[in-house]
C-alpha positions as a Markdown table, in Angstrom:
| # | Residue | x | y | z |
|---|---|---|---|---|
| 1 | Met | -12.3 | 43.4 | -112.9 |
| 2 | Arg | -11.0 | 41.4 | -115.9 |
| 3 | Asn | -14.3 | 41.7 | -117.7 |
| 4 | Thr | -14.2 | 45.5 | -117.2 |
| 5 | Arg | -10.8 | 45.7 | -118.7 |
| 6 | Gln | -11.9 | 43.7 | -121.7 |
| 7 | Arg | -14.9 | 46.0 | -122.2 |
| 8 | Val | -12.6 | 49.0 | -122.0 |
| 9 | Ser | -10.3 | 47.5 | -124.5 |
| 10 | His | -13.2 | 46.6 | -126.7 |
| 11 | Arg | -14.5 | 50.1 | -126.5 |
| 12 | Arg | -11.2 | 51.5 | -127.3 |
| 13 | Ala | -10.8 | 49.1 | -130.2 |
| 14 | Gly | -14.1 | 50.0 | -131.5 |
| 15 | Asn | -13.9 | 53.6 | -130.7 |
| 16 | Asn | -17.6 | 53.5 | -129.6 |
| 17 | Gly | -17.3 | 55.0 | -126.1 |
| 18 | Thr | -16.5 | 58.3 | -124.9 |
| 19 | Gln | -14.1 | 59.7 | -122.5 |
| 20 | Trp | -16.8 | 60.3 | -119.9 |
| 21 | Leu | -17.9 | 56.7 | -119.9 |
| 22 | Ser | -14.4 | 55.6 | -119.3 |
| 23 | Phe | -14.3 | 57.8 | -116.3 |
| 24 | Ser | -17.5 | 56.4 | -115.0 |
| 25 | Asp | -16.3 | 53.0 | -115.4 |
| 26 | Leu | -13.2 | 54.0 | -113.5 |
| 27 | Met | -15.2 | 55.5 | -110.8 |
| 28 | Ser | -17.4 | 52.4 | -110.6 |
| 29 | Ala | -14.4 | 50.3 | -110.5 |
| 30 | Leu | -13.0 | 52.4 | -107.8 |
| 31 | Leu | -16.3 | 52.3 | -105.9 |
| 32 | Leu | -16.4 | 48.7 | -106.3 |
| 33 | Ile | -12.9 | 48.4 | -105.0 |
| 34 | Phe | -13.9 | 50.7 | -102.1 |
| 35 | Ile | -16.9 | 48.6 | -101.3 |
| 36 | Leu | -14.8 | 45.5 | -101.4 |
| 37 | Ile | -12.4 | 47.2 | -99.1 |
| 38 | Met | -15.2 | 48.3 | -96.9 |
| 39 | Phe | -16.6 | 44.8 | -96.9 |
| 40 | Tyr | -13.2 | 43.4 | -96.0 |
| 41 | Ile | -12.8 | 46.0 | -93.3 |
| 42 | Met | -16.2 | 45.3 | -92.0 |
| 43 | Tyr | -15.5 | 41.6 | -92.2 |
| 44 | Gln | -12.3 | 42.2 | -90.3 |
| 45 | Tyr | -14.1 | 44.4 | -87.9 |
| 46 | Phe | -16.9 | 41.9 | -87.2 |
| 47 | Asp | -14.3 | 39.1 | -87.0 |
| 48 | Met | -12.4 | 41.2 | -84.6 |
| 49 | Tyr | -15.6 | 42.1 | -82.8 |
| 50 | Glu | -16.5 | 38.4 | -82.5 |
| 51 | Ile | -13.1 | 37.6 | -81.3 |
| 52 | Asn | -13.2 | 40.5 | -78.8 |
| 53 | Met | -16.7 | 39.5 | -77.8 |
| 54 | Ala | -15.5 | 35.9 | -77.3 |
| 55 | Glu | -12.5 | 37.2 | -75.4 |
| 56 | Ile | -14.8 | 39.5 | -73.4 |
| 57 | Ala | -17.2 | 36.6 | -72.8 |
| 58 | Arg | -14.2 | 34.4 | -71.7 |
| 59 | Gln | -12.9 | 37.2 | -69.6 |
| 60 | Gln | -16.4 | 37.7 | -68.1 |
| 61 | Phe | -16.5 | 34.0 | -67.5 |
| 62 | Asp | -13.1 | 34.1 | -65.9 |
| 63 | Leu | -14.3 | 37.2 | -64.0 |
| 64 | Asp | -17.4 | 35.3 | -62.9 |
| 65 | Gln | -15.3 | 32.4 | -61.9 |
| 66 | Ala | -12.9 | 34.7 | -60.2 |
| 67 | Asn | -15.9 | 36.4 | -58.4 |
| 68 | Ala | -17.3 | 33.0 | -57.5 |
| 69 | Ser | -13.9 | 31.9 | -56.2 |
| 70 | Leu | -13.6 | 35.2 | -54.5 |
| 71 | Glu | -17.1 | 34.8 | -52.9 |
| 72 | Glu | -16.1 | 31.2 | -52.0 |
| 73 | Glu | -12.9 | 32.5 | -50.5 |
| 74 | Arg | -14.9 | 35.2 | -48.7 |
| 75 | Thr | -17.3 | 32.5 | -47.4 |
| 76 | Lys | -14.3 | 30.4 | -46.4 |
| 77 | Leu | -12.8 | 33.5 | -44.9 |
| 78 | Ser | -16.0 | 34.2 | -43.0 |
| 79 | Glu | -16.1 | 30.7 | -41.8 |
| 80 | Ala | -12.4 | 30.9 | -40.9 |
| 81 | Glu | -13.1 | 34.1 | -39.1 |
| 82 | Ala | -16.0 | 32.4 | -37.3 |
| 83 | Gln | -13.8 | 29.5 | -36.4 |
| 84 | Met | -11.1 | 32.0 | -35.4 |
| 85 | Val | -13.6 | 33.6 | -33.1 |
| 86 | Val | -14.6 | 30.2 | -31.7 |
| 87 | Gln | -10.9 | 29.3 | -31.4 |
| 88 | Gln | -10.3 | 32.7 | -29.7 |
| 89 | Ile | -13.2 | 32.0 | -27.3 |
| 90 | Arg | -11.8 | 28.5 | -26.6 |
| 91 | Leu | -8.3 | 30.0 | -26.3 |
| 92 | Asn | -9.6 | 32.5 | -23.8 |
| 93 | Ala | -11.4 | 29.7 | -21.9 |
| 94 | Ala | -8.2 | 27.6 | -22.1 |
| 95 | Gln | -6.2 | 30.6 | -20.9 |
| 96 | Ala | -8.6 | 31.0 | -18.0 |
| 97 | Asp | -8.3 | 27.3 | -17.3 |
| 98 | Leu | -4.6 | 27.6 | -17.6 |
| 99 | Glu | -4.6 | 30.5 | -15.2 |
| 100 | Asp | -6.8 | 28.5 | -12.8 |
| 101 | Ala | -4.5 | 25.5 | -13.2 |
| 102 | Gln | -1.5 | 27.7 | -12.6 |
| 103 | Ser | -3.1 | 29.0 | -9.4 |
| 104 | Val | -3.8 | 25.4 | -8.3 |
| 105 | Leu | -0.3 | 24.5 | -9.3 |
| 106 | Thr | 1.1 | 27.4 | -7.3 |
| 107 | Ala | -1.0 | 26.4 | -4.3 |
| 108 | Gln | 0.1 | 22.8 | -4.7 |
| 109 | Gln | 3.7 | 24.0 | -5.0 |
| 110 | Asp | 3.3 | 25.9 | -1.8 |
| 111 | Glu | 1.8 | 22.8 | -0.1 |
| 112 | Leu | 4.7 | 20.7 | -1.6 |
| 113 | Asn | 7.2 | 23.2 | -0.2 |
| 114 | Ala | 5.5 | 23.0 | 3.2 |
| 115 | Ala | 5.4 | 19.3 | 3.0 |
| 116 | Gln | 9.1 | 19.2 | 1.9 |
| 117 | Ser | 10.0 | 21.4 | 4.9 |
| 118 | Leu | 7.9 | 19.1 | 7.2 |
| 119 | Leu | 9.6 | 16.1 | 5.6 |
| 120 | Glu | 13.0 | 17.6 | 6.3 |
| 121 | Glu | 12.0 | 18.2 | 9.9 |
| 122 | Lys | 10.8 | 14.6 | 10.2 |
| 123 | Glu | 14.0 | 13.4 | 8.6 |
| 124 | Asp | 15.9 | 15.3 | 11.2 |
| 125 | Glu | 13.7 | 13.9 | 13.9 |
| 126 | Ile | 14.1 | 10.4 | 12.5 |
| 127 | Ala | 17.9 | 10.9 | 12.3 |
| 128 | Ala | 17.9 | 12.0 | 16.0 |
| 129 | Gln | 15.6 | 9.1 | 16.9 |
| 130 | Gln | 17.9 | 6.8 | 14.9 |
| 131 | Glu | 20.8 | 8.0 | 16.9 |
| 132 | Gln | 18.9 | 7.4 | 20.1 |
| 133 | Leu | 17.8 | 4.0 | 18.8 |
| 134 | Asp | 21.4 | 3.1 | 18.1 |
| 135 | Ala | 22.4 | 4.2 | 21.6 |
| 136 | Leu | 19.4 | 2.2 | 23.0 |
| 137 | Ser | 20.4 | -0.7 | 20.8 |
| 138 | Ile | 23.9 | -0.7 | 22.3 |
| 139 | Gln | 22.4 | -0.3 | 25.7 |
| 140 | Leu | 19.9 | -3.1 | 24.9 |
| 141 | Gly | 22.8 | -5.3 | 23.8 |
| 142 | Asp | 24.5 | -4.7 | 27.1 |
| 143 | Gln | 21.3 | -5.3 | 29.0 |
| 144 | Gln | 20.7 | -8.4 | 26.9 |
| 145 | Ser | 24.2 | -9.7 | 27.8 |
| 146 | Gln | 23.3 | -9.0 | 31.5 |
| 147 | Ile | 20.0 | -10.7 | 31.0 |
| 148 | Asp | 21.6 | -13.7 | 29.4 |
| 149 | Ala | 24.0 | -13.9 | 32.3 |
| 150 | Gln | 21.2 | -13.6 | 34.8 |
| 151 | Gln | 19.1 | -16.1 | 32.8 |
| 152 | Ala | 22.0 | -18.5 | 33.0 |
| 153 | Ala | 22.2 | -18.0 | 36.7 |
| 154 | Leu | 18.4 | -18.4 | 37.0 |
| 155 | Asp | 18.5 | -21.6 | 34.9 |
| 156 | Asn | 21.2 | -22.8 | 37.2 |
| 157 | Gln | 19.2 | -21.9 | 40.3 |
| 158 | Gln | 16.1 | -23.5 | 38.7 |
| 159 | Arg | 18.0 | -26.7 | 38.2 |
| 160 | Gln | 19.2 | -26.6 | 41.8 |
| 161 | Leu | 15.6 | -25.9 | 42.9 |
| 162 | Glu | 14.3 | -28.8 | 40.9 |
| 163 | Ala | 17.0 | -30.9 | 42.4 |
| 164 | Leu | 16.0 | -29.7 | 45.9 |
| 165 | Val | 12.3 | -30.3 | 45.3 |
| 166 | Gly | 13.2 | -33.8 | 44.2 |
| 167 | Met | 15.5 | -34.0 | 47.2 |
| 168 | Arg | 12.8 | -33.2 | 49.7 |
| 169 | Thr | 10.6 | -35.9 | 48.2 |
| 170 | Arg | 13.5 | -38.4 | 48.5 |
| 171 | Ile | 14.2 | -37.4 | 52.1 |
| 172 | Ile | 10.5 | -37.8 | 53.0 |
| 173 | Thr | 10.5 | -41.2 | 51.4 |
| 174 | Ser | 13.7 | -42.2 | 53.2 |
| 175 | Leu | 12.4 | -41.0 | 56.6 |
| 176 | Ser | 9.1 | -42.9 | 56.1 |
| 177 | Thr | 11.0 | -46.1 | 55.2 |
| 178 | Ala | 13.5 | -45.7 | 58.0 |
| 179 | Leu | 10.8 | -45.2 | 60.7 |
| 180 | Arg | 8.7 | -48.1 | 59.4 |
| 181 | Glu | 11.7 | -50.4 | 59.4 |
| 182 | Ala | 12.6 | -49.2 | 63.0 |
| 183 | Ala | 9.0 | -49.9 | 64.1 |
| 184 | Ile | 8.6 | -46.3 | 65.3 |
| 185 | Ser | 5.0 | -45.1 | 65.3 |
| 186 | Ala | 5.5 | -41.6 | 63.9 |
| 187 | Gln | 3.9 | -40.3 | 60.7 |
| 188 | Val | 5.9 | -38.2 | 58.1 |
| 189 | Asp | 3.9 | -35.4 | 56.5 |
| 190 | Pro | 4.1 | -36.2 | 52.8 |
| 191 | Thr | 4.0 | -32.5 | 51.8 |
| 192 | Asn | 6.8 | -31.0 | 54.0 |
| 193 | Gly | 8.4 | -34.0 | 55.8 |
| 194 | Ser | 7.4 | -32.8 | 59.3 |
| 195 | Ile | 7.0 | -35.5 | 62.0 |
| 196 | Ala | 4.6 | -34.9 | 64.9 |
| 197 | Leu | 5.4 | -36.7 | 68.2 |
| 198 | Glu | 2.4 | -37.0 | 70.6 |
| 199 | Ser | 2.9 | -34.7 | 73.6 |
| 200 | Asp | 1.3 | -37.3 | 75.9 |
| 201 | Val | 4.2 | -39.7 | 75.0 |
| 202 | Leu | 6.8 | -37.1 | 75.9 |
| 203 | Phe | 5.3 | -35.1 | 78.8 |
| 204 | Glu | 2.9 | -35.5 | 81.6 |
| 205 | Leu | -0.2 | -33.3 | 81.3 |
| 206 | Gly | 0.6 | -29.7 | 81.9 |
| 207 | Arg | 4.3 | -30.3 | 82.5 |
| 208 | Tyr | 7.3 | -29.5 | 80.3 |
| 209 | Asp | 10.0 | -31.8 | 81.6 |
| 210 | Leu | 10.5 | -35.0 | 79.6 |
| 211 | Ser | 9.2 | -38.1 | 81.1 |
| 212 | Glu | 11.2 | -41.4 | 81.2 |
| 213 | Arg | 8.9 | -42.7 | 78.6 |
| 214 | Gly | 9.5 | -39.6 | 76.5 |
| 215 | Glu | 13.3 | -39.9 | 76.8 |
| 216 | Arg | 13.1 | -43.6 | 75.7 |
| 217 | Phe | 11.0 | -42.6 | 72.7 |
| 218 | Ile | 13.5 | -39.8 | 71.8 |
| 219 | Asp | 16.4 | -42.2 | 72.2 |
| 220 | Arg | 14.8 | -44.5 | 69.6 |
| 221 | Phe | 13.5 | -41.8 | 67.2 |
| 222 | Leu | 16.4 | -39.3 | 67.0 |
| 223 | Pro | 19.1 | -41.6 | 65.7 |
| 224 | Val | 16.8 | -42.9 | 62.9 |
| 225 | Tyr | 15.8 | -39.3 | 62.1 |
| 226 | Leu | 19.4 | -38.0 | 62.0 |
| 227 | Asn | 20.8 | -41.0 | 60.2 |
| 228 | Val | 18.6 | -40.0 | 57.2 |
| 229 | Leu | 19.1 | -36.2 | 57.4 |
| 230 | Phe | 22.8 | -36.3 | 58.1 |
| 231 | Ser | 23.5 | -39.1 | 55.6 |
| 232 | Glu | 26.1 | -38.4 | 52.9 |
| 233 | Glu | 23.3 | -38.0 | 50.3 |
| 234 | Tyr | 21.3 | -35.4 | 52.2 |
| 235 | Arg | 23.3 | -33.6 | 54.8 |
| 236 | Gly | 24.6 | -30.9 | 52.3 |
| 237 | Tyr | 21.0 | -29.9 | 51.6 |
| 238 | Val | 19.7 | -29.6 | 55.2 |
| 239 | Ala | 19.8 | -26.0 | 56.3 |
| 240 | Glu | 17.9 | -26.2 | 59.6 |
| 241 | Ile | 16.1 | -28.7 | 61.9 |
| 242 | Ile | 13.3 | -27.1 | 63.9 |
| 243 | Ile | 11.8 | -28.5 | 67.1 |
| 244 | Glu | 8.4 | -27.0 | 67.6 |
| 245 | Gly | 6.2 | -27.2 | 70.7 |
| 246 | His | 2.3 | -27.0 | 70.3 |
| 247 | Thr | -0.5 | -27.0 | 72.8 |
| 248 | Asp | -4.3 | -27.3 | 72.8 |
| 249 | Ser | -6.4 | -24.1 | 73.3 |
| 250 | Thr | -7.1 | -24.7 | 77.0 |
| 251 | Gly | -5.9 | -21.7 | 78.9 |
| 252 | Ser | -4.5 | -18.4 | 77.7 |
| 253 | Tyr | -2.3 | -18.0 | 74.6 |
| 254 | Ile | 0.6 | -16.6 | 76.6 |
| 255 | Asp | 0.6 | -19.5 | 79.1 |
| 256 | Asn | 0.4 | -22.0 | 76.3 |
| 257 | Leu | 3.1 | -20.1 | 74.4 |
| 258 | Glu | 5.4 | -20.4 | 77.4 |
| 259 | Leu | 4.5 | -24.1 | 77.9 |
| 260 | Ser | 5.1 | -24.9 | 74.2 |
| 261 | Gln | 8.5 | -23.1 | 74.2 |
| 262 | Gln | 9.5 | -24.9 | 77.4 |
| 263 | Arg | 8.6 | -28.3 | 75.9 |
| 264 | Ala | 10.5 | -27.6 | 72.6 |
| 265 | Leu | 13.5 | -26.4 | 74.7 |
| 266 | Ala | 13.4 | -29.4 | 76.9 |
| 267 | Val | 13.6 | -31.8 | 73.9 |
| 268 | Ala | 16.5 | -29.7 | 72.4 |
| 269 | Ala | 18.3 | -29.5 | 75.7 |
| 270 | Tyr | 18.0 | -33.3 | 76.2 |
| 271 | Val | 19.5 | -34.3 | 72.9 |
| 272 | Leu | 22.1 | -31.5 | 72.8 |
| 273 | Asp | 23.5 | -32.0 | 76.3 |
| 274 | Asp | 27.1 | -32.9 | 76.4 |
| 275 | Asp | 26.3 | -36.1 | 78.3 |
| 276 | Tyr | 23.7 | -37.3 | 75.8 |
| 277 | Arg | 24.8 | -40.6 | 74.2 |
| 278 | Gly | 21.8 | -41.4 | 72.0 |
| 279 | Ile | 23.6 | -40.0 | 68.8 |
| 280 | Thr | 27.2 | -39.8 | 67.7 |
| 281 | Ala | 29.4 | -36.9 | 68.5 |
| 282 | Glu | 29.5 | -35.9 | 64.8 |
| 283 | Gln | 25.7 | -35.9 | 64.6 |
| 284 | Lys | 25.5 | -33.9 | 67.8 |
| 285 | Arg | 28.0 | -31.4 | 66.3 |
| 286 | Gln | 26.0 | -31.1 | 63.1 |
| 287 | Leu | 22.7 | -30.9 | 65.1 |
| 288 | Arg | 24.0 | -28.0 | 67.2 |
| 289 | Val | 24.7 | -26.1 | 63.9 |
| 290 | Val | 21.3 | -26.5 | 62.5 |
| 291 | Ala | 18.9 | -27.0 | 65.4 |
| 292 | Thr | 16.4 | -24.4 | 66.7 |
| 293 | Ala | 13.6 | -24.7 | 69.2 |
| 294 | Asn | 10.3 | -22.7 | 69.0 |
| 295 | Gly | 7.0 | -22.6 | 70.8 |
| 296 | Arg | 3.8 | -22.0 | 68.8 |
| 297 | Ser | 1.2 | -22.0 | 71.6 |
| 298 | Phe | -2.2 | -23.1 | 70.1 |
| 299 | Ser | -1.7 | -21.1 | 66.9 |
| 300 | Asp | -1.7 | -24.3 | 64.7 |
| 301 | Pro | -4.3 | -26.7 | 66.1 |
| 302 | Val | -5.1 | -30.1 | 64.6 |
| 303 | Leu | -8.8 | -30.3 | 63.5 |
| 304 | Asp | -10.9 | -33.4 | 63.2 |
| 305 | Ala | -13.1 | -34.4 | 60.3 |
| 306 | Asn | -15.9 | -32.1 | 61.6 |
| 307 | Gly | -13.6 | -29.1 | 61.8 |
| 308 | Asn | -13.3 | -29.1 | 65.5 |
| 309 | Glu | -10.1 | -29.0 | 67.5 |
| 310 | Asp | -8.6 | -32.4 | 68.3 |
| 311 | Met | -7.2 | -31.6 | 71.8 |
| 312 | Asp | -4.9 | -34.7 | 72.1 |
| 313 | Ala | -3.5 | -34.3 | 68.6 |
| 314 | Ser | -2.9 | -30.6 | 69.0 |
| 315 | Arg | -0.6 | -31.3 | 72.0 |
| 316 | Arg | 2.5 | -32.3 | 70.2 |
| 317 | Val | 6.2 | -31.8 | 69.4 |
| 318 | Val | 7.1 | -31.5 | 65.8 |
| 319 | Phe | 10.4 | -32.1 | 64.1 |
| 320 | Lys | 10.8 | -30.2 | 60.9 |
| 321 | Phe | 13.7 | -29.8 | 58.5 |
| 322 | Arg | 14.3 | -26.9 | 56.1 |
| 323 | Leu | 16.4 | -27.3 | 53.0 |
| 324 | Thr | 18.6 | -24.8 | 51.3 |
| 325 | Asp | 15.9 | -24.2 | 48.7 |
| 326 | Glu | 14.3 | -21.6 | 50.8 |
| 327 | Gln | 17.5 | -19.5 | 50.8 |
| 328 | Met | 17.8 | -20.1 | 47.1 |
| 329 | Ile | 14.2 | -18.9 | 46.6 |
| 330 | Arg | 15.0 | -15.7 | 48.4 |
| 331 | Gln | 18.0 | -15.2 | 46.1 |
| 332 | Leu | 15.9 | -15.8 | 43.1 |
| 333 | Gln | 13.3 | -13.3 | 44.3 |
| 334 | Ala | 16.1 | -10.8 | 44.8 |
| 335 | Ile | 17.4 | -11.4 | 41.2 |
| 336 | Leu | 13.9 | -11.0 | 39.8 |
| 337 | Glu | 13.3 | -7.8 | 41.7 |
| 338 | Glu | 16.6 | -6.5 | 40.5 |
| 339 | Asn | 15.7 | -7.4 | 36.9 |
């Protein structure tokens, strides 16, 4: 531009150019300016184009990224939808299980209600039974008191029986000692204290009136016997003295029963007669209270070692005593039956 001006000034100074040339130069300058402007504009356009293209590329990249993200999100959404479907299936299954569980729970609740009702009924029954039990307990306490009282009475009776059992043993021992010391040949049964007197000593064969020999034997035997039984130690325990007549089996039972009764009565009548002096008056009085006379015919024979009847030994008169223990035993049996 500057050179152009210098040439113009030079041309003007030399006055060698024309007016047309000056216009051409101007037009060239203008064209040059236009071209420069066009180059600048095109430069600006391409620059803007590159910028826009870069922006478009960036936006395309962002769009691609966005599309990729969107696709990823769609994939995730699809997976989420699939998971949701699975969850829905599970939820439906869980709902079905819940409904089944609810049905079971309802059935169990019904059973529980029924069991509760049954329990309440049982509690009412237990309460009623408890009332009965309380009443029975009171009754049992009363019965226990009665039982204790009865037990005390039984214990007292037992002690008395034990004393009486020992008493019988002592009486048997005393009788055996007394007869031995008096040299009287009569044996005391060690189990019951009965004493058998041989009939041949007291009576003639087939007779029931006492012989003189029999009377003398009774006179020796009876005082010794009564001195023991009516002693201060034993007389309170003697309830009965029994005179029993026995025969052998010769003849009929009735004939022998009559004979045995007559012999027992003959002995009793002899010792209880008012004129009898073989015992003291007090002994006679006591004997009249407790004495009985019985005939046994041949119902209780004496047997020998071979099991055969001993005729001589079967004919006998037996003195027995009964203590008060037999009466006490009957009382104990009555108490036991009452209990």
